[in-house]
PQR file with spaces between the fields and no chain letter, atoms N, CA, C, O and H, PARSE charges and radii, in Angstrom:
ATOM       1  N    MET     1      56.557   50.115   -0.895 -0.4000 1.5000
ATOM       2  CA   MET     1      56.512   49.071   -2.453 -0.0000 2.0000
ATOM       3  C    MET     1      57.700   47.581   -2.377  0.5500 1.7000
ATOM       4  O    MET     1      58.216   47.433   -1.270 -0.5500 1.4000
ATOM       5  N    GLY     2      57.964   46.913   -3.082 -0.4000 1.5000
ATOM       6  CA   GLY     2      58.713   46.042   -3.261 -0.0000 2.0000
ATOM       7  C    GLY     2      59.446   45.436   -1.807  0.5500 1.7000
ATOM       8  O    GLY     2      60.547   44.903   -1.943 -0.5500 1.4000
ATOM       9  H    GLY     2      57.545   47.033   -3.982  0.4000 1.0000
ATOM      10  N    GLY     3      58.988   45.497   -0.754 -0.4000 1.5000
ATOM      11  CA   GLY     3      59.221   45.002    0.592 -0.0000 2.0000
ATOM      12  C    GLY     3      59.704   46.042    1.206  0.5500 1.7000
ATOM      13  O    GLY     3      59.501   46.002    2.419 -0.5500 1.4000
ATOM      14  H    GLY     3      58.094   45.931   -0.644  0.4000 1.0000
ATOM      15  N    SER     4      60.507   47.350    0.674 -0.4000 1.5000
ATOM      16  CA   SER     4      61.223   48.426    1.235 -0.0000 2.0000
ATOM      17  C    SER     4      60.055   49.664    2.369  0.5500 1.7000
ATOM      18  O    SER     4      59.913   50.486    3.274 -0.5500 1.4000
ATOM      19  H    SER     4      60.672   47.382   -0.311  0.4000 1.0000
ATOM      20  N    ASN     5      59.808   49.269    1.859 -0.4000 1.5000
ATOM      21  CA   ASN     5      58.436   50.217    2.924 -0.0000 2.0000
ATOM      22  C    ASN     5      58.274   51.386    2.643  0.5500 1.7000
ATOM      23  O    ASN     5      57.885   52.183    3.497 -0.5500 1.4000
ATOM      24  H    ASN     5      59.923   48.601    1.124  0.4000 1.0000
ATOM      25  N    VAL     6      58.545   51.761    1.331 -0.4000 1.5000
ATOM      26  CA   VAL     6      58.678   53.050    0.841 -0.0000 2.0000
ATOM      27  C    VAL     6      57.437   53.162    0.312  0.5500 1.7000
ATOM      28  O    VAL     6      57.111   52.048   -0.099 -0.5500 1.4000
ATOM      29  H    VAL     6      58.861   51.114    0.637  0.4000 1.0000
ATOM      30  N    GLY     7      56.201   54.324    0.034 -0.4000 1.5000
ATOM      31  CA   GLY     7      55.397   54.571   -0.449 -0.0000 2.0000
ATOM      32  C    GLY     7      54.926   54.695   -1.980  0.5500 1.7000
ATOM      33  O    GLY     7      55.762   54.416   -2.839 -0.5500 1.4000
ATOM      34  H    GLY     7      56.466   55.229    0.368  0.4000 1.0000
ATOM      35  N    TYR     8      54.208   54.919   -2.201 -0.4000 1.5000
ATOM      36  CA   TYR     8      54.158   54.924   -4.282 -0.0000 2.0000
ATOM      37  C    TYR     8      54.810   56.196   -4.269  0.5500 1.7000
ATOM      38  O    TYR     8      56.013   56.102   -4.513 -0.5500 1.4000
ATOM      39  H    TYR     8      53.529   55.146   -1.504  0.4000 1.0000
ATOM      40  N    LEU     9      54.351   57.476   -4.038 -0.4000 1.5000
ATOM      41  CA   LEU     9      55.376   58.493   -4.031 -0.0000 2.0000
ATOM      42  C    LEU     9      56.998   58.834   -3.900  0.5500 1.7000
ATOM      43  O    LEU     9      57.721   59.690   -4.410 -0.5500 1.4000
ATOM      44  H    LEU     9      53.374   57.552   -3.840  0.4000 1.0000
ATOM      45  N    ALA    10      57.221   57.701   -2.932 -0.4000 1.5000
ATOM      46  CA   ALA    10      58.786   58.062   -2.848 -0.0000 2.0000
ATOM      47  C    ALA    10      59.542   56.889   -3.747  0.5500 1.7000
ATOM      48  O    ALA    10      60.753   56.980   -3.948 -0.5500 1.4000
ATOM      49  H    ALA    10      56.634   57.005   -2.518  0.4000 1.0000
ATOM      50  N    ALA    11      58.578   55.508   -4.409 -0.4000 1.5000
ATOM      51  CA   ALA    11      58.950   54.897   -5.040 -0.0000 2.0000
ATOM      52  C    ALA    11      58.826   55.547   -6.456  0.5500 1.7000
ATOM      53  O    ALA    11      59.850   55.612   -7.136 -0.5500 1.4000
ATOM      54  H    ALA    11      57.594   55.434   -4.246  0.4000 1.0000
ATOM      55  N    THR    12      58.043   55.871   -6.788 -0.4000 1.5000
ATOM      56  CA   THR    12      58.277   56.841   -7.972 -0.0000 2.0000
ATOM      57  C    THR    12      59.297   58.130   -8.355  0.5500 1.7000
ATOM      58  O    THR    12      59.650   58.513   -9.471 -0.5500 1.4000
ATOM      59  H    THR    12      57.210   55.819   -6.236  0.4000 1.0000
ATOM      60  N    VAL    13      59.617   58.619   -7.118 -0.4000 1.5000
ATOM      61  CA   VAL    13      60.710   59.392   -7.152 -0.0000 2.0000
ATOM      62  C    VAL    13      62.063   58.884   -7.375  0.5500 1.7000
ATOM      63  O    VAL    13      63.049   59.093   -8.081 -0.5500 1.4000
ATOM      64  H    VAL    13      59.331   58.308   -6.212  0.4000 1.0000
ATOM      65  N    ILE    14      61.740   58.290   -6.651 -0.4000 1.5000
ATOM      66  CA   ILE    14      63.670   57.264   -6.805 -0.0000 2.0000
ATOM      67  C    ILE    14      63.454   56.822   -8.385  0.5500 1.7000
ATOM      68  O    ILE    14      64.309   57.168   -9.200 -0.5500 1.4000
ATOM      69  H    ILE    14      60.939   58.120   -6.078  0.4000 1.0000
ATOM      70  N    GLN    15      62.233   56.005   -8.840 -0.4000 1.5000
ATOM      71  CA   GLN    15      62.715   55.638  -10.337 -0.0000 2.0000
ATOM      72  C    GLN    15      62.445   56.629  -11.187  0.5500 1.7000
ATOM      73  O    GLN    15      62.732   56.367  -12.356 -0.5500 1.4000
ATOM      74  H    GLN    15      61.538   55.724   -8.178  0.4000 1.0000
ATOM      75  N    GLU    16      61.825   58.054  -10.913 -0.4000 1.5000
ATOM      76  CA   GLU    16      62.370   59.323  -11.988 -0.0000 2.0000
ATOM      77  C    GLU    16      63.955   59.050  -12.238  0.5500 1.7000
ATOM      78  O    GLU    16      64.575   59.006  -13.301 -0.5500 1.4000
ATOM      79  H    GLU    16      61.593   58.266   -9.964  0.4000 1.0000
ATOM      80  N    GLU    17      64.361   58.898  -11.016 -0.4000 1.5000
ATOM      81  CA   GLU    17      65.643   59.388  -10.579 -0.0000 2.0000
ATOM      82  C    GLU    17      66.931   58.444  -11.309  0.5500 1.7000
ATOM      83  O    GLU    17      68.123   58.586  -11.581 -0.5500 1.4000
ATOM      84  H    GLU    17      63.858   58.934  -10.153  0.4000 1.0000
ATOM      85  N    MET    18      66.029   57.567  -11.409 -0.4000 1.5000
ATOM      86  CA   MET    18      67.261   56.343  -11.698 -0.0000 2.0000
ATOM      87  C    MET    18      66.808   56.190  -13.676  0.5500 1.7000
ATOM      88  O    MET    18      67.574   55.709  -14.511 -0.5500 1.4000
ATOM      89  H    MET    18      65.060   57.451  -11.188  0.4000 1.0000
ATOM      90  N    GLY    19      65.464   56.724  -13.956 -0.4000 1.5000
ATOM      91  CA   GLY    19      65.758   56.587  -15.429 -0.0000 2.0000
ATOM      92  C    GLY    19      66.686   57.672  -15.767  0.5500 1.7000
ATOM      93  O    GLY    19      67.589   57.565  -16.597 -0.5500 1.4000
ATOM      94  H    GLY    19      64.841   57.115  -13.278  0.4000 1.0000
ATOM      95  N    ARG    20      66.507   58.375  -15.310 -0.4000 1.5000
ATOM      96  CA   ARG    20      67.613   59.670  -15.767 -0.0000 2.0000
ATOM      97  C    ARG    20      68.751   59.462  -16.096  0.5500 1.7000
ATOM      98  O    ARG    20      69.591   60.124  -16.706 -0.5500 1.4000
ATOM      99  H    ARG    20      65.774   58.463  -14.635  0.4000 1.0000
ATOM     100  N    LEU    21      68.732   58.364  -15.594 -0.4000 1.5000
ATOM     101  CA   LEU    21      70.726   57.611  -16.022 -0.0000 2.0000
ATOM     102  C    LEU    21      70.416   56.423  -16.806  0.5500 1.7000
ATOM     103  O    LEU    21      71.268   56.105  -17.636 -0.5500 1.4000
ATOM     104  H    LEU    21      68.050   57.826  -15.098  0.4000 1.0000
ATOM     105  N    ASP    22      69.679   55.916  -16.741 -0.4000 1.5000
ATOM     106  CA   ASP    22      69.653   55.071  -18.011 -0.0000 2.0000
ATOM     107  C    ASP    22      67.935   53.718  -18.159  0.5500 1.7000
ATOM     108  O    ASP    22      67.669   52.578  -17.778 -0.5500 1.4000
ATOM     109  H    ASP    22      68.987   56.174  -16.067  0.4000 1.0000
ATOM     110  N    VAL    23      67.593   54.268  -18.544 -0.4000 1.5000
ATOM     111  CA   VAL    23      66.004   54.451  -18.759 -0.0000 2.0000
ATOM     112  C    VAL    23      65.432   52.257  -18.245  0.5500 1.7000
ATOM     113  O    VAL    23      64.451   51.735  -17.715 -0.5500 1.4000
ATOM     114  H    VAL    23      67.809   55.194  -18.854  0.4000 1.0000
ATOM     115  N    ARG    24      66.566   51.818  -18.745 -0.4000 1.5000
ATOM     116  CA   ARG    24      66.475   50.432  -18.400 -0.0000 2.0000
ATOM     117  C    ARG    24      66.189   50.635  -17.013  0.5500 1.7000
ATOM     118  O    ARG    24      65.090   50.247  -16.618 -0.5500 1.4000
ATOM     119  H    ARG    24      67.363   52.241  -19.175  0.4000 1.0000
ATOM     120  N    PHE    25      67.010   51.195  -16.165 -0.4000 1.5000
ATOM     121  CA   PHE    25      66.641   51.037  -14.426 -0.0000 2.0000
ATOM     122  C    PHE    25      65.507   50.938  -14.244  0.5500 1.7000
ATOM     123  O    PHE    25      65.091   50.037  -13.516 -0.5500 1.4000
ATOM     124  H    PHE    25      67.903   51.511  -16.487  0.4000 1.0000
ATOM     125  N    ALA    26      64.458   52.040  -14.988 -0.4000 1.5000
ATOM     126  CA   ALA    26      63.068   52.358  -14.764 -0.0000 2.0000
ATOM     127  C    ALA    26      62.312   51.766  -15.042  0.5500 1.7000
ATOM     128  O    ALA    26      61.197   51.746  -14.520 -0.5500 1.4000
ATOM     129  H    ALA    26      64.796   52.772  -15.579  0.4000 1.0000
ATOM     130  N    ALA    27      62.767   50.972  -16.132 -0.4000 1.5000
ATOM     131  CA   ALA    27      61.560   49.905  -17.001 -0.0000 2.0000
ATOM     132  C    ALA    27      62.017   49.036  -15.505  0.5500 1.7000
ATOM     133  O    ALA    27      61.216   49.131  -14.576 -0.5500 1.4000
ATOM     134  H    ALA    27      63.672   50.988  -16.556  0.4000 1.0000
ATOM     135  N    CYS    28      63.372   48.150  -15.271 -0.4000 1.5000
ATOM     136  CA   CYS    28      63.659   47.520  -14.605 -0.0000 2.0000
ATOM     137  C    CYS    28      62.966   46.932  -12.990  0.5500 1.7000
ATOM     138  O    CYS    28      62.803   45.875  -12.380 -0.5500 1.4000
ATOM     139  H    CYS    28      64.023   48.073  -16.027  0.4000 1.0000
ATOM     140  N    ARG    29      62.678   48.641  -12.805 -0.4000 1.5000
ATOM     141  CA   ARG    29      62.566   48.445  -10.842 -0.0000 2.0000
ATOM     142  C    ARG    29      60.951   48.456  -10.954  0.5500 1.7000
ATOM     143  O    ARG    29      60.428   47.878  -10.001 -0.5500 1.4000
ATOM     144  H    ARG    29      62.810   49.500  -13.301  0.4000 1.0000
ATOM     145  N    ASN    30      60.116   48.942  -11.827 -0.4000 1.5000
ATOM     146  CA   ASN    30      58.612   49.161  -12.424 -0.0000 2.0000
ATOM     147  C    ASN    30      58.357   47.859  -12.577  0.5500 1.7000
ATOM     148  O    ASN    30      57.188   47.607  -12.283 -0.5500 1.4000
ATOM     149  H    ASN    30      60.541   49.412  -12.600  0.4000 1.0000
ATOM     150  N    GLN    31      58.953   46.965  -12.904 -0.4000 1.5000
ATOM     151  CA   GLN    31      58.701   45.404  -13.220 -0.0000 2.0000
ATOM     152  C    GLN    31      58.277   44.482  -12.036  0.5500 1.7000
ATOM     153  O    GLN    31      57.284   43.841  -11.691 -0.5500 1.4000
ATOM     154  H    GLN    31      59.902   47.170  -13.142  0.4000 1.0000
ATOM     155  N    GLN    32      59.395   44.713  -11.641 -0.4000 1.5000
ATOM     156  CA   GLN    32      59.982   43.891  -10.455 -0.0000 2.0000
ATOM     157  C    GLN    32      58.742   44.111   -9.008  0.5500 1.7000
ATOM     158  O    GLN    32      57.948   43.437   -8.352 -0.5500 1.4000
ATOM     159  H    GLN    32      60.201   45.233  -11.922  0.4000 1.0000
ATOM     160  N    GLY    33      59.251   45.515   -9.110 -0.4000 1.5000
ATOM     161  CA   GLY    33      58.633   45.920   -7.521 -0.0000 2.0000
ATOM     162  C    GLY    33      56.961   46.786   -7.701  0.5500 1.7000
ATOM     163  O    GLY    33      56.112   46.982   -6.832 -0.5500 1.4000
ATOM     164  H    GLY    33      59.895   46.063   -9.643  0.4000 1.0000
ATOM     165  N    SER    34      56.956   47.014   -8.591 -0.4000 1.5000
ATOM     166  CA   SER    34      55.289   48.017   -8.756 -0.0000 2.0000
ATOM     167  C    SER    34      54.166   47.127   -9.688  0.5500 1.7000
ATOM     168  O    SER    34      53.143   46.658   -9.190 -0.5500 1.4000
ATOM     169  H    SER    34      57.646   46.855   -9.297  0.4000 1.0000
ATOM     170  N    THR    35      54.627   46.939  -11.488 -0.4000 1.5000
ATOM     171  CA   THR    35      53.822   45.816  -12.261 -0.0000 2.0000
ATOM     172  C    THR    35      52.993   45.035  -11.431  0.5500 1.7000
ATOM     173  O    THR    35      51.812   45.351  -11.287 -0.5500 1.4000
ATOM     174  H    THR    35      55.458   47.321  -11.893  0.4000 1.0000
ATOM     175  N    CYS    36      53.330   44.349  -11.038 -0.4000 1.5000
ATOM     176  CA   CYS    36      53.133   42.592  -11.196 -0.0000 2.0000
ATOM     177  C    CYS    36      52.418   42.304   -9.793  0.5500 1.7000
ATOM     178  O    CYS    36      51.584   41.401   -9.854 -0.5500 1.4000
ATOM     179  H    CYS    36      54.289   44.092  -11.154  0.4000 1.0000
ATOM     180  N    PRO    37      52.625   43.029   -8.284 -0.5600 1.5000
ATOM     181  CA   PRO    37      52.068   42.835   -7.665  0.2800 2.0000
ATOM     182  C    PRO    37      51.050   43.779   -7.368  0.5500 1.7000
ATOM     183  O    PRO    37      50.035   43.488   -6.736 -0.5500 1.4000
ATOM     184  N    SER    38      51.340   45.036   -7.869 -0.4000 1.5000
ATOM     185  CA   SER    38      49.943   46.125   -7.935 -0.0000 2.0000
ATOM     186  C    SER    38      48.865   45.461   -8.604  0.5500 1.7000
ATOM     187  O    SER    38      47.816   45.413   -7.961 -0.5500 1.4000
ATOM     188  H    SER    38      52.165   45.272   -8.383  0.4000 1.0000
ATOM     189  N    CYS    39      48.873   44.780  -10.079 -0.4000 1.5000
ATOM     190  CA   CYS    39      48.191   43.891  -10.878 -0.0000 2.0000
ATOM     191  C    CYS    39      47.150   43.487   -9.840  0.5500 1.7000
ATOM     192  O    CYS    39      46.070   44.016   -9.579 -0.5500 1.4000
ATOM     193  H    CYS    39      49.724   44.818  -10.601  0.4000 1.0000
ATOM     194  N    ILE    40      47.809   42.298   -9.254 -0.4000 1.5000
ATOM     195  CA   ILE    40      47.208   41.211   -8.694 -0.0000 2.0000
ATOM     196  C    ILE    40      46.498   41.845   -7.774  0.5500 1.7000
ATOM     197  O    ILE    40      45.346   41.463   -7.567 -0.5500 1.4000
ATOM     198  H    ILE    40      48.687   41.868   -9.465  0.4000 1.0000
ATOM     199  N    TYR    41      47.292   43.435   -6.704 -0.4000 1.5000
ATOM     200  CA   TYR    41      46.049   43.638   -5.889 -0.0000 2.0000
ATOM     201  C    TYR    41      45.028   44.048   -6.076  0.5500 1.7000
ATOM     202  O    TYR    41      43.979   43.662   -5.559 -0.5500 1.4000
ATOM     203  H    TYR    41      48.227   43.745   -6.872  0.4000 1.0000
ATOM     204  N    PHE    42      45.221   45.140   -7.069 -0.4000 1.5000
ATOM     205  CA   PHE    42      44.128   45.645   -7.316 -0.0000 2.0000
ATOM     206  C    PHE    42      42.957   45.188   -8.103  0.5500 1.7000
ATOM     207  O    PHE    42      41.739   45.359   -8.117 -0.5500 1.4000
ATOM     208  H    PHE    42      46.072   45.453   -7.488  0.4000 1.0000
ATOM     209  N    GLY    43      43.651   44.685   -8.598 -0.4000 1.5000
ATOM     210  CA   GLY    43      42.681   43.536  -10.125 -0.0000 2.0000
ATOM     211  C    GLY    43      42.170   41.853   -9.435  0.5500 1.7000
ATOM     212  O    GLY    43      41.148   41.351   -9.904 -0.5500 1.4000
ATOM     213  H    GLY    43      44.641   44.545   -8.587  0.4000 1.0000
ATOM     214  N    GLY    44      42.860   41.186   -8.468 -0.4000 1.5000
ATOM     215  CA   GLY    44      42.751   40.348   -7.671 -0.0000 2.0000
ATOM     216  C    GLY    44      41.784   39.593   -7.562  0.5500 1.7000
ATOM     217  O    GLY    44      40.714   39.994   -8.019 -0.5500 1.4000
ATOM     218  H    GLY    44      43.690   41.594   -8.088  0.4000 1.0000
ATOM     219  N    THR    45      41.845   38.334   -6.957 -0.4000 1.5000
ATOM     220  CA   THR    45      40.450   38.148   -5.778 -0.0000 2.0000
ATOM     221  C    THR    45      41.601   38.057   -4.522  0.5500 1.7000
ATOM     222  O    THR    45      42.831   38.107   -4.487 -0.5500 1.4000
ATOM     223  H    THR    45      42.714   38.008   -6.586  0.4000 1.0000
ATOM     224  N    PRO    46      40.620   37.911   -3.607 -0.5600 1.5000
ATOM     225  CA   PRO    46      41.026   38.306   -2.032  0.2800 2.0000
ATOM     226  C    PRO    46      42.003   37.139   -2.001  0.5500 1.7000
ATOM     227  O    PRO    46      43.095   37.190   -1.434 -0.5500 1.4000
ATOM     228  N    GLU    47      41.426   35.865   -2.790 -0.4000 1.5000
ATOM     229  CA   GLU    47      42.846   34.758   -2.380 -0.0000 2.0000
ATOM     230  C    GLU    47      43.942   34.299   -3.295  0.5500 1.7000
ATOM     231  O    GLU    47      44.701   33.335   -3.199 -0.5500 1.4000
ATOM     232  H    GLU    47      40.539   35.824   -3.251  0.4000 1.0000
ATOM     233  N    GLN    48      43.800   35.506   -4.470 -0.4000 1.5000
ATOM     234  CA   GLN    48      45.109   35.509   -5.525 -0.0000 2.0000
ATOM     235  C    GLN    48      45.983   36.507   -4.628  0.5500 1.7000
ATOM     236  O    GLN    48      47.186   36.272   -4.515 -0.5500 1.4000
ATOM     237  H    GLN    48      43.184   36.289   -4.547  0.4000 1.0000
ATOM     238  N    VAL    49      45.389   37.665   -3.960 -0.4000 1.5000
ATOM     239  CA   VAL    49      46.474   38.440   -3.233 -0.0000 2.0000
ATOM     240  C    VAL    49      47.216   38.047   -2.256  0.5500 1.7000
ATOM     241  O    VAL    49      48.414   38.152   -1.996 -0.5500 1.4000
ATOM     242  H    VAL    49      44.412   37.856   -4.052  0.4000 1.0000
ATOM     243  N    LYS    50      46.130   37.479   -1.647 -0.4000 1.5000
ATOM     244  CA   LYS    50      46.651   36.738    0.022 -0.0000 2.0000
ATOM     245  C    LYS    50      47.806   35.291   -0.911  0.5500 1.7000
ATOM     246  O    LYS    50      48.362   34.598   -0.059 -0.5500 1.4000
ATOM     247  H    LYS    50      45.156   37.394   -1.858  0.4000 1.0000
ATOM     248  N    LYS    51      48.030   35.009   -1.868 -0.4000 1.5000
ATOM     249  CA   LYS    51      48.887   33.700   -2.264 -0.0000 2.0000
ATOM     250  C    LYS    51      49.829   34.092   -2.857  0.5500 1.7000
ATOM     251  O    LYS    51      50.921   33.566   -2.644 -0.5500 1.4000
ATOM     252  H    LYS    51      47.578   35.572   -2.560  0.4000 1.0000
ATOM     253  N    TYR    52      49.639   35.574   -4.169 -0.4000 1.5000
ATOM     254  CA   TYR    52      50.922   35.646   -4.534 -0.0000 2.0000
ATOM     255  C    TYR    52      51.883   36.989   -4.041  0.5500 1.7000
ATOM     256  O    TYR    52      53.096   37.028   -4.249 -0.5500 1.4000
ATOM     257  H    TYR    52      48.752   36.002   -4.342  0.4000 1.0000
ATOM     258  N    VAL    53      51.077   38.133   -3.318 -0.4000 1.5000
ATOM     259  CA   VAL    53      51.353   39.974   -3.492 -0.0000 2.0000
ATOM     260  C    VAL    53      52.149   39.472   -2.063  0.5500 1.7000
ATOM     261  O    VAL    53      53.181   39.611   -2.721 -0.5500 1.4000
ATOM     262  H    VAL    53      50.092   38.101   -3.149  0.4000 1.0000
ATOM     263  N    PRO    54      52.568   39.083   -0.916 -0.5600 1.5000
ATOM     264  CA   PRO    54      53.042   38.637    0.145  0.2800 2.0000
ATOM     265  C    PRO    54      54.672   38.261   -0.293  0.5500 1.7000
ATOM     266  O    PRO    54      55.672   38.831    0.145 -0.5500 1.4000
ATOM     267  N    ASP    55      54.637   37.269   -1.166 -0.4000 1.5000
ATOM     268  CA   ASP    55      55.897   36.679   -1.547 -0.0000 2.0000
ATOM     269  C    ASP    55      56.405   37.565   -2.917  0.5500 1.7000
ATOM     270  O    ASP    55      57.532   37.256   -3.304 -0.5500 1.4000
ATOM     271  H    ASP    55      53.825   36.807   -1.521  0.4000 1.0000
ATOM     272  N    LEU    56      55.885   38.358   -3.497 -0.4000 1.5000
ATOM     273  CA   LEU    56      56.338   38.870   -4.225 -0.0000 2.0000
ATOM     274  C    LEU    56      56.960   40.368   -3.922  0.5500 1.7000
ATOM     275  O    LEU    56      58.030   40.716   -4.422 -0.5500 1.4000
ATOM     276  H    LEU    56      54.969   38.609   -3.182  0.4000 1.0000
ATOM     277  N    VAL    57      56.188   41.217   -3.058 -0.4000 1.5000
ATOM     278  CA   VAL    57      56.690   42.371   -2.213 -0.0000 2.0000
ATOM     279  C    VAL    57      57.884   41.618   -1.871  0.5500 1.7000
ATOM     280  O    VAL    57      58.934   42.167   -2.205 -0.5500 1.4000
ATOM     281  H    VAL    57      55.319   40.935   -2.652  0.4000 1.0000
ATOM     282  N    ALA    58      57.972   40.593   -1.336 -0.4000 1.5000
ATOM     283  CA   ALA    58      58.692   40.414   -0.182 -0.0000 2.0000
ATOM     284  C    ALA    58      60.400   39.358   -1.147  0.5500 1.7000
ATOM     285  O    ALA    58      61.158   38.529   -0.642 -0.5500 1.4000
ATOM     286  H    ALA    58      57.119   40.147   -1.064  0.4000 1.0000
ATOM     287  N    ALA    59      60.384   39.787   -2.223 -0.4000 1.5000
ATOM     288  CA   ALA    59      61.044   39.166   -3.095 -0.0000 2.0000
ATOM     289  C    ALA    59      61.255   37.544   -2.845  0.5500 1.7000
ATOM     290  O    ALA    59      62.357   37.184   -2.432 -0.5500 1.4000
ATOM     291  H    ALA    59      59.768   40.460   -2.633  0.4000 1.0000
ATOM     292  N    GLY    60      60.542   36.861   -3.012 -0.4000 1.5000
ATOM     293  CA   GLY    60      60.359   35.880   -2.383 -0.0000 2.0000
ATOM     294  C    GLY    60      59.883   34.686   -3.357  0.5500 1.7000
ATOM     295  O    GLY    60      59.287   35.273   -4.260 -0.5500 1.4000
ATOM     296  H    GLY    60      59.647   37.153   -3.348  0.4000 1.0000
ATOM     297  N    PRO    61      59.850   33.337   -3.616 -0.5600 1.5000
ATOM     298  CA   PRO    61      58.843   32.418   -4.287  0.2800 2.0000
ATOM     299  C    PRO    61      57.821   32.992   -4.757  0.5500 1.7000
ATOM     300  O    PRO    61      57.383   33.755   -3.896 -0.5500 1.4000
ATOM     301  N    ALA    62      57.085   33.025   -5.882 -0.4000 1.5000
ATOM     302  CA   ALA    62      55.714   33.142   -5.649 -0.0000 2.0000
ATOM     303  C    ALA    62      54.738   31.930   -6.557  0.5500 1.7000
ATOM     304  O    ALA    62      53.558   31.638   -6.363 -0.5500 1.4000
ATOM     305  H    ALA    62      57.441   32.405   -6.581  0.4000 1.0000
ATOM     306  N    ALA    63      55.542   31.462   -7.428 -0.4000 1.5000
ATOM     307  CA   ALA    63      55.460   30.430   -8.138 -0.0000 2.0000
ATOM     308  C    ALA    63      54.764   28.810   -7.512  0.5500 1.7000
ATOM     309  O    ALA    63      54.710   27.832   -8.258 -0.5500 1.4000
ATOM     310  H    ALA    63      56.500   31.699   -7.586  0.4000 1.0000
């Protein structure tokens, strides 16, 4: 997830623990590291996946 080499389960546990302190942390982490790349990965064309997902999960420029 997000270039951290962590699976979905571990990322979810981390996100939930961060959200216990302040929900804004969990929401922010979800948008940057999971929601956008996952939507493209699961719903995009192969060309879109190749173009956008690597830079998004590596925190690089995706525009």
